[in-house]
C-alpha positions as CSV (number, residue, x, y, z in Angstrom):
1,M,4.8,22.3,-40.3
2,S,0.9,23.6,-40.8
3,S,-0.5,26.1,-38.5
4,E,-3.0,23.5,-37.3
5,S,-0.2,21.0,-36.5
6,R,1.4,23.8,-34.3
7,R,-1.9,24.7,-32.5
8,A,-2.6,21.2,-31.3
9,P,0.3,21.1,-28.9
10,A,-0.2,23.9,-27.4
11,Q,-4.0,23.5,-27.2
12,E,-3.0,20.5,-25.0
13,A,-1.0,22.0,-22.8
14,E,-3.4,24.8,-22.2
15,Q,-6.2,22.0,-21.4
16,E,-3.9,20.4,-19.0
17,A,-2.5,23.3,-17.1
18,A,-6.8,24.4,-16.9
19,A,-7.0,20.6,-15.5
20,E,-4.2,21.5,-13.0
21,R,-5.9,24.7,-11.8
22,L,-9.3,23.0,-11.3
23,A,-7.5,20.3,-9.1
24,A,-5.8,23.4,-7.3
25,R,-9.4,24.9,-6.7
26,L,-11.1,21.7,-5.4
27,D,-8.2,20.4,-3.1
28,R,-9.5,22.0,0.1
29,P,-13.2,20.9,-0.6
30,M,-12.5,17.4,-2.0
31,G,-10.0,16.9,0.7
32,L,-12.2,17.5,3.3
33,L,-15.1,14.8,1.7
34,G,-12.0,12.3,1.5
35,V,-11.3,12.7,5.3
36,L,-15.1,12.3,6.2
37,F,-15.0,9.2,3.7
38,L,-12.4,7.6,5.6
39,F,-15.0,7.8,8.8
40,V,-18.2,6.8,6.8
41,F,-16.2,3.9,5.5
42,L,-15.1,2.7,8.9
43,G,-18.7,3.3,10.5
44,Q,-19.9,0.8,7.8
45,M,-17.5,-2.1,8.9
46,L,-18.6,-1.3,12.6
47,V,-22.4,-0.7,12.6
48,T,-24.8,-3.4,13.0
49,E,-27.9,-1.5,13.3
50,P,-30.0,-1.7,10.2
51,G,-31.0,1.9,10.0
52,W,-27.3,3.3,10.6
53,S,-25.9,0.6,8.4
54,L,-28.1,2.0,5.3
55,G,-27.6,5.3,6.2
56,L,-23.9,4.9,5.5
57,S,-23.9,2.9,2.9
58,I,-26.3,5.6,1.2
59,A,-23.3,8.4,2.3
60,G,-20.5,6.1,1.1
61,W,-21.8,5.8,-2.3
62,V,-22.8,9.5,-2.5
63,F,-19.2,10.3,-1.5
64,W,-18.0,8.0,-4.4
65,A,-20.3,9.7,-6.8
66,V,-18.7,13.2,-6.2
67,F,-15.3,11.5,-6.2
68,V,-15.9,9.9,-9.6
69,A,-17.7,13.4,-11.2
70,E,-14.7,15.4,-9.9
71,F,-12.2,13.2,-11.6
72,I,-14.2,12.6,-15.1
73,L,-14.8,16.8,-14.9
74,R,-11.1,17.2,-14.6
75,A,-10.5,14.6,-17.9
76,Y,-13.3,16.5,-19.6
77,V,-11.3,19.7,-18.8
78,A,-8.2,18.1,-19.9
79,G,-9.2,17.0,-23.3
80,F,-9.3,13.6,-22.1
81,Q,-5.9,13.3,-23.1
82,K,-3.6,9.9,-22.6
83,A,-1.3,12.1,-20.9
84,F,-3.7,12.5,-18.1
85,W,-4.9,9.2,-18.2
86,K,-1.2,7.9,-17.8
87,R,-0.6,10.3,-14.9
88,N,-4.0,9.4,-12.8
89,W,-4.2,6.1,-13.6
90,W,-3.9,5.2,-10.2
91,Q,-6.9,7.1,-9.0
92,V,-9.4,5.2,-11.6
93,I,-8.4,1.8,-10.1
94,F,-9.5,3.4,-6.6
95,L,-12.8,4.4,-8.2
96,L,-13.5,1.5,-9.7
97,V,-12.9,-1.0,-6.6
98,P,-16.1,-0.6,-5.0
99,F,-18.0,-1.8,-7.9
100,L,-16.5,-5.2,-7.4
101,R,-19.1,-6.4,-4.8
102,F,-21.7,-6.0,-7.5
103,V,-20.2,-8.7,-10.0
104,R,-22.1,-11.3,-8.3
105,A,-21.4,-14.1,-11.0
106,L,-17.6,-13.9,-9.6
107,Q,-18.5,-14.4,-6.4
108,A,-19.5,-18.1,-7.0
109,V,-15.8,-19.0,-7.6
110,R,-14.3,-19.3,-4.1
111,V,-10.7,-18.6,-5.2
112,L,-11.4,-15.0,-6.2
113,R,-13.1,-13.9,-3.1
114,V,-14.7,-10.8,-4.7
115,A,-16.6,-9.7,-1.5
116,R,-13.4,-9.7,0.6
117,V,-11.6,-8.0,-2.3
118,A,-14.0,-5.4,-2.9
119,R,-13.7,-4.5,1.0
120,V,-9.9,-4.8,1.2
121,G,-9.8,-2.3,-1.9
122,G,-12.2,-0.1,-0.2
123,I,-10.1,0.7,2.7
124,L,-7.0,0.8,0.8
125,S,-8.8,3.1,-1.2
126,A,-10.2,5.3,1.9
127,G,-6.6,5.2,3.2
128,V,-5.1,6.7,0.4
129,R,-7.7,9.5,-0.1
130,G,-7.5,10.2,3.4
131,S,-3.5,10.9,3.6
132,R,-3.9,12.6,0.2
133,S,-6.6,15.0,1.8
134,A,-4.5,15.5,4.4
135,G,-1.7,16.8,2.6
136,R,-4.5,18.9,0.7
137,L,-5.5,20.2,4.0
138,L,-2.7,21.0,6.0
139,S,0.8,22.8,5.4
140,S,2.7,22.0,8.2
141,R,5.0,19.0,7.9
142,I,4.2,17.7,11.6
143,G,0.6,18.4,11.2
144,W,-0.1,16.5,7.8
145,L,2.9,13.3,9.3
146,A,0.2,13.1,12.2
147,A,-2.6,13.1,10.0
148,V,-1.3,10.6,7.9
149,T,-0.6,8.3,11.1
150,V,-4.2,8.2,12.1
151,V,-5.0,7.5,8.5
152,V,-2.5,4.5,8.8
153,I,-4.1,3.1,11.9
154,L,-7.3,3.1,11.1
155,A,-6.5,1.5,7.8
156,A,-4.4,-1.1,9.4
157,S,-7.1,-1.9,12.0
158,Q,-9.8,-1.9,9.8
159,L,-7.4,-4.5,7.6
160,L,-6.8,-6.5,10.5
161,Y,-10.6,-6.6,11.4
162,A,-11.3,-7.6,7.5
163,F,-9.3,-10.4,7.4
164,E,-10.5,-11.4,10.6
165,S,-6.9,-11.4,12.1
166,H,-8.7,-9.7,15.1
167,T,-12.8,-10.2,15.9
168,D,-12.9,-7.0,17.9
169,Y,-12.1,-3.7,16.4
170,T,-10.9,-2.4,19.6
171,S,-8.3,-4.7,19.9
172,A,-7.2,-4.1,16.2
173,L,-7.2,-0.5,16.7
174,Y,-4.6,-0.7,19.9
175,E,-2.3,-2.9,18.4
176,S,-2.6,-1.1,15.2
177,A,-1.5,2.3,16.8
178,L,1.1,0.3,19.1
179,A,2.7,-1.2,15.9
180,T,2.4,2.0,14.1
181,V,4.5,4.1,17.3
182,T,6.8,1.3,18.3
183,G,7.0,-1.1,15.3
184,T,5.8,-4.3,17.3
185,G,2.6,-5.1,19.3
186,I,0.5,-7.3,17.0
187,T,0.0,-10.3,18.8
188,T,-1.7,-12.3,16.3
189,E,0.4,-14.7,14.3
190,D,-1.2,-15.3,11.1
191,P,0.6,-14.7,8.0
192,F,-1.5,-11.4,7.4
193,S,-1.1,-9.9,10.5
194,K,2.7,-10.4,10.3
195,G,2.8,-8.6,7.1
196,V,0.7,-5.8,8.6
197,Q,3.1,-5.7,11.3
198,L,6.2,-5.7,8.9
199,V,4.7,-2.7,7.0
200,L,4.1,-0.9,10.3
201,A,7.5,-1.3,11.6
202,V,8.9,0.6,8.4
203,Y,6.3,3.2,8.4
204,S,7.5,3.8,12.3
205,V,11.0,4.1,11.3
206,G,10.3,6.7,8.6
207,V,8.3,8.9,10.9
208,F,11.0,8.7,13.2
209,A,13.6,9.8,10.7
210,T,11.2,12.7,9.4
211,L,10.6,13.3,13.0
212,A,14.4,13.6,13.9
213,G,14.7,15.9,10.7
214,S,12.0,18.0,11.3
215,V,13.6,18.8,15.0
216,G,17.0,19.4,13.7
217,A,15.7,21.6,11.3
218,Y,13.8,23.6,13.7
219,F,16.7,24.3,16.1
220,L,19.3,25.0,13.2
221,R,16.6,27.5,11.6
222,G,18.2,31.1,11.4
223,Q,21.2,30.3,12.9
224,D,23.7,31.1,10.2
225,P,27.6,30.0,10.6
226,V,29.5,32.5,12.2
227,V,32.5,33.8,9.8
228,E,35.1,35.4,12.3
229,P,36.8,38.2,9.9
230,V,40.3,37.7,8.6
231,V,42.9,40.3,10.1
232,E,45.8,40.9,7.8
233,P,49.2,41.4,9.4
234,V,50.2,45.0,9.1
235,R,53.2,45.3,7.0
236,D,55.8,47.9,7.7
237,E,56.5,49.9,4.7
């Protein structure tokens, strides 16, 4: 085996490690941007005043430009290796979803519903990025769980509002919060609402199990089982 062929795997490993170190350094600033982007996207759905709508739209695209630049930078540091793309393919999908709104030709086909797909994809992308950002910014399990629960409530309410299951966002937000905590509470009867309620019910069970495990671990922490010394009987010699 030549020295160049031996050097190639080592160089690829070094590039991948460098990309991981870069991602670790960018964790907190990108996490903060992810949380802000979640609220910017929410504002884009609710604001009707033209000036605010334009400002939030510009802010949203600026955030996306930063996310794309950060991803391309990590890919460049990793040497654009196949392993990098296999590990981060889902991020590519979420970065491409917002550009569907520019595909005007496809909007003529009613079956595709490109505009709605773009909006729903944006909501899911913002939700995923917001939950990952919470994991980056918070080290406490309870704090992370609370932040992710807020993200899930916001994403679910936006989906109900985007699919017009609720025409009032306040009602969508209230019922999403209730369903996330209790597993029930969504009053609309359309298939999409029922699907959202099912997902939130499963999530609420997971939250309860995680909280129960965390509380149990808190009370058991540092309490080692007491081992009583074994006293051997004294033998007469």
